[in-house]
N, C-alpha and C positions, 0 to 999 in steps of 0.2 A: 504493500500500500504506500510505503514511503521509501524512496531510495535516493541517496546522495552519492555521486561518483566523482572523485577527483575535484571536489568543490573548493574554490578559493574565493575569498571576499575581503575587501578592505573598505573602510569607511571614508578614506580620503585618498587623493592621488599620491600623497607623499607616504602612504602606507603606515601611518602612525599606529593603526590597529589592523592587523591582518589575521584572518581566520582561515584555516584549511581543514577540510574533512576528506581524507582519502577514500573512505567507504563507510556507509552507515545505511542500514535498511531495517524496516519493520514489516512483518508479514500481516496479511489480512486477519483480523480478529485477535491479534497479539496485544498483550498489555505490557508496556515497557516503562520502567522508571529510569529517568536520566538524572544522575546526581551531579551536582557541581556547586561550588561556592560562588559568591558574588564576584563578578568580573571574569568568570570563566568562559563567557561567550554564549551562555544559555539563551539570552534574549535574541542575540543575532542569529543563532541557529534556528530558533522558532520562527523568526521573521523570514528566513530563507525557505523553510518548509511551508509557511503560509503564503509565500509569494509576494509579500509586501516589499521585499528587496530581492534582487537577482544576483547570482554569483558573477564574479568577473571571469571565472573559468569553471568548467565542469557542468554537471547537470543535476537538477533537482526534479525528480519524477514523483508525482503524487497521484495515486489512484489511476495510474496509466498515462498521465498527462505530463509532458515536460513543461514546466511552468514558464520558462523563458520564451517558449513559442507563442505565448498568449499576449495579446494587447493588454494595456492596463485595465480597460473595461472588462475584457473577457476574464482576466485574472481575478478581478473583484467578484464577478459572477460565479466563477469556479470555486473560489474560496467560500462564498456564502452557501453554495450547494453542498460542498464536499467536506467542510471542516467546521465542527462545532468547537468554540473556544471558551474555556473558563479562565477569565483573567484573574490575576492575583488580587486586584482591588475590586473585582466583580464587574465594575463599569455598568451598573444599572442606571436607568433614568430615574432620579430620585423622586420626581413628582408624578411619574407615570405609575399606573397600577401594576400589580404583579402580572395580570393578564397582558397588559400592554408590553411589558418587558419580555415575557416569555415568547410572545408571538412576533416580536420585532424582526427576527431574522427572516421570517416568512415573506416579508415585504420585498426582500431582495433575492429570494430563492424559490422560484415557481415550482420546481420539482419537490422540494421539501414541503411546500404548502399543499401540493396535490397529495403527497403521501399522508398528510394529516387527516384528510377528509374534513371533519369539523375541527378547525384550529382551536376554538375555545374549549371544546370537550377534551381534546388531546392535552391542552395545557393544564386543565383541571386534573386529568388523570395522572399527569406527571407530578403535579403538586401532591396528590394523594400518595403516589408511589414513593415520593421523597419525604413523606411524613410531615408535610406542612399542614397547618390547621385548616379545617373546613371553612370555606368562605374567604380564604386568604387572597384569592384572585382579584378581589375588589379593593384590597388594601394598597396604599401607596408604598412604593419600595422604601422610601425614607423612613417609614414607620415600622419597619421590620428590624428584628435583632440581627446581629452579624451572622449568626448561624443560619437564620432564615434567608437572608440575602444571598448567602453562599449557595443554598439549595435552589433558590430561584435562578441563579446564574447557571447551575447545572441543568435545570429544566430548559432554559433558553438554548443552551448548547445542544441538547438532545432532541428538541422538538423537530419533527419532520424526518428524523432518522438519518442524519449525515453519516457517512461511513467512517469518518475519522473524528476522534475527540482529542483535543489538545488542552492540557491543564497546566497552567503556569503558577506553581507554588500555591495551590488552592487551599492547603491546610495550614499555612503559616500563621494565621491569626487565631487558631483554635488551640484549646488545651487538649491534653492527651485523650480524655474521655470523649470530648466532642469530635475530635479528629477520627477516632475509631468508629464512632457512629456514622459520621459523614462518609467514610470510606466504605462501610458496609452498604450504605444506600447507593453510592456511586457505582460500585462494582456489580450490584444487583442489576442496575439499569444497563450497564455495559454488557453484561452477560446476556440479558434478555434481548437486547437489540443487536447483539453480535458486532459491537462497535470496536474498531481498532483504537487503542488508547495509548497516548504518549503523555506522560506526566513528568515535569521537571521539578526538582526539589533539591534542597540542601540537607534533607533529613533522611539518613540511612535506615531509620526505624521503620520506614514504609516498605522496605524491600520485600518482605515476605509475602506481600499481597500480589506481587506482579509475576508474570511469566518470565520476565528477563529484566536484569538490572545492568545498566552501563554507567560509566562515569565519564564526565566531560574530558578528562585528561586521557582517556582511552581512545576516544574517537575524534577529538578536536585538538588541533595545534593552534595556539594563539601567540602572536608576536606583537610586541609594543615597542615603539621607538620614541 
């Protein structure tokens, strides 16, 4: 589902930051934890996989599509259809309702919207599956607890069944008990929908949950000048 081959990327022409990925791949339905400390290149790697930046050399192939072959608009549409993203800070619309937030990706992803049938019913079903309280869909995101916001972010990423889910440090704000409960819910949904999951984190305690664990220093070479 995700393949990087001989990838190189630098943020500036003078190569003040240069990242290289000789080879990295994730199979369909696999759950992978990528461990790395701050500054190890995790955000840059995720941006390459999501197609928001393109390598200066090499190929990034996601769900059979070489991202560099797409125009900017086509890349945006492909990302909306193929990748559900759980952001570290959740990135919810604070004054929008839970229902507005969960269904937001469907405005940009016709295939995901079609997969839902009734989008509101699918959103409410996801809320139930993620143990959110009954009637939460009408509450403003700003009025939710941190744990509830996190689960809404998961529902937004999963709605419409994108084949790939990327999670960027989604448990960093949670205590150990809340973290375990959240991961139980997340993996139940990933298994049910047969989603390919890539999660990046600095916490090695999460490792036992995943099919495979990799570290940034195993797959990525970073140079700074």
